[in-house]
C-alpha positions as CSV (number, residue, x, y, z in Angstrom):
1,M,-44.4,-5.8,-29.0
2,V,-43.7,-7.7,-25.8
3,K,-46.3,-8.5,-23.1
4,A,-45.3,-8.3,-19.4
5,E,-45.8,-11.6,-17.8
6,G,-49.4,-12.0,-16.7
7,L,-50.3,-8.5,-17.8
8,K,-51.9,-7.1,-20.9
9,L,-49.7,-3.8,-21.1
10,P,-47.7,-4.1,-24.3
11,F,-44.5,-2.4,-24.7
12,E,-41.6,-2.2,-27.4
13,T,-38.2,-3.6,-27.3
14,P,-35.0,-1.5,-26.9
15,D,-34.3,-1.7,-30.7
16,K,-37.0,1.0,-31.1
17,I,-34.9,3.7,-29.3
18,A,-33.9,6.1,-31.9
19,P,-30.3,7.5,-31.4
20,E,-30.4,8.5,-35.1
21,T,-32.6,11.4,-34.0
22,L,-29.7,13.0,-32.1
23,E,-28.4,16.0,-34.1
24,V,-25.3,18.1,-33.4
25,F,-23.8,21.3,-34.6
26,P,-20.2,22.6,-34.6
27,Y,-19.0,23.8,-31.3
28,T,-16.9,27.0,-31.7
29,L,-15.7,29.3,-29.0
30,P,-13.2,32.0,-29.4
31,E,-9.8,31.9,-27.6
32,L,-9.3,34.1,-24.8
33,K,-6.8,36.8,-24.7
34,V,-4.5,34.5,-22.8
35,G,-4.5,32.1,-25.8
36,R,-6.3,29.3,-24.5
37,I,-9.8,28.0,-25.1
38,P,-12.0,27.8,-22.0
39,K,-13.9,24.6,-21.1
40,Q,-17.6,25.2,-21.0
41,L,-19.8,22.9,-19.0
42,I,-23.2,22.3,-20.6
43,T,-26.1,21.0,-18.6
44,Y,-29.6,19.7,-19.9
45,T,-32.3,18.5,-17.5
46,T,-35.7,17.2,-18.2
47,K,-38.3,15.9,-15.8
48,E,-40.3,14.3,-18.7
49,F,-38.4,11.1,-19.4
50,S,-40.4,7.9,-19.4
51,A,-39.8,4.3,-20.3
52,V,-41.5,1.1,-19.3
53,C,-40.3,-1.4,-16.7
54,P,-40.1,-4.7,-18.7
55,F,-40.7,-6.7,-15.4
56,S,-44.0,-5.1,-14.5
57,G,-45.0,-3.3,-17.7
58,L,-45.6,-0.1,-15.5
59,P,-44.1,3.3,-16.5
60,D,-40.9,4.4,-15.1
61,I,-40.5,8.3,-14.9
62,A,-37.4,10.0,-14.4
63,T,-35.5,13.3,-14.2
64,V,-32.5,13.1,-16.6
65,T,-29.5,15.4,-16.2
66,I,-26.9,15.5,-18.9
67,E,-23.6,17.4,-18.2
68,Y,-20.8,17.4,-20.7
69,V,-17.8,19.5,-21.8
70,P,-18.0,19.7,-25.5
71,D,-15.0,19.0,-27.9
72,K,-16.2,19.8,-31.3
73,K,-19.9,19.2,-31.3
74,V,-22.9,20.5,-29.3
75,L,-26.2,18.7,-29.0
76,E,-29.3,20.1,-30.7
77,L,-32.2,20.3,-28.0
78,K,-35.1,19.5,-30.2
79,S,-33.4,16.4,-31.3
80,L,-32.7,15.5,-27.7
81,K,-36.5,15.8,-26.9
82,Y,-37.3,13.4,-29.8
83,Y,-34.6,10.9,-28.7
84,F,-36.1,10.9,-25.3
85,L,-39.6,10.4,-26.6
86,S,-38.4,7.3,-28.4
87,Y,-38.0,5.5,-25.1
88,R,-41.7,6.3,-24.1
89,N,-43.1,2.7,-25.0
90,V,-39.8,0.8,-24.6
91,G,-39.4,-1.9,-22.0
92,I,-35.9,-1.3,-20.5
93,Y,-34.6,-1.5,-17.0
94,Q,-33.5,1.8,-15.3
95,E,-29.9,1.0,-15.2
96,H,-29.9,0.0,-18.9
97,A,-31.8,3.2,-20.0
98,T,-28.9,5.3,-18.2
99,Q,-26.3,3.2,-19.9
100,K,-28.0,3.5,-23.3
101,I,-28.3,7.3,-23.0
102,F,-24.7,7.7,-22.0
103,A,-23.5,5.5,-24.9
104,D,-25.7,7.2,-27.5
105,L,-24.5,10.7,-26.3
106,Q,-21.0,9.7,-26.2
107,K,-21.1,8.5,-29.8
108,A,-22.9,11.5,-31.1
109,L,-20.9,14.2,-29.3
110,C,-17.4,12.7,-28.5
111,P,-17.2,15.2,-25.6
112,Q,-14.2,15.9,-23.4
113,K,-16.4,15.0,-20.4
114,L,-19.9,13.4,-20.0
115,K,-22.1,12.6,-17.1
116,V,-25.6,11.2,-17.3
117,T,-27.8,11.0,-14.1
118,T,-31.2,9.5,-14.0
119,L,-33.4,10.2,-11.0
120,Y,-36.4,7.8,-11.1
121,N,-39.6,8.5,-9.3
122,T,-40.3,6.5,-6.2
123,R,-41.9,3.1,-6.9
124,G,-42.8,0.5,-4.3
125,G,-41.1,2.7,-1.6
126,L,-37.6,2.6,-3.4
127,D,-35.9,5.5,-5.0
128,T,-33.4,4.8,-7.8
129,T,-30.6,7.1,-9.1
130,C,-28.2,6.0,-11.8
131,V,-25.0,7.8,-12.7
132,L,-22.5,7.2,-15.4
133,E,-19.6,9.4,-15.9
């Protein structure tokens, strides 16, 4: 555990994030009568994402939206919930959390298209939105 400078609020390091909890299953979609496979856009949103600011040791709470077009795999939702829970006590900057989520999902899914948006609750009068596509 790391302690925020001058504070007694302990938090974990980013190596505690658990991408191995992400589970996928095969994506199968029948061809249309015109002989092509349609592209399906899948969107997941949660307002329950939280991590810890490594500078202040205070919680960072965000709405996370994941949008992707699957290729051969789809994400199992319960595993995504457990993945997000692994961030709960981790000290990670907002921008780095967004980047880590994107990288872990890209590796697990290998989608045709992926977009991750994090919209953090206002802190100190500042709003933060991070988007990776």
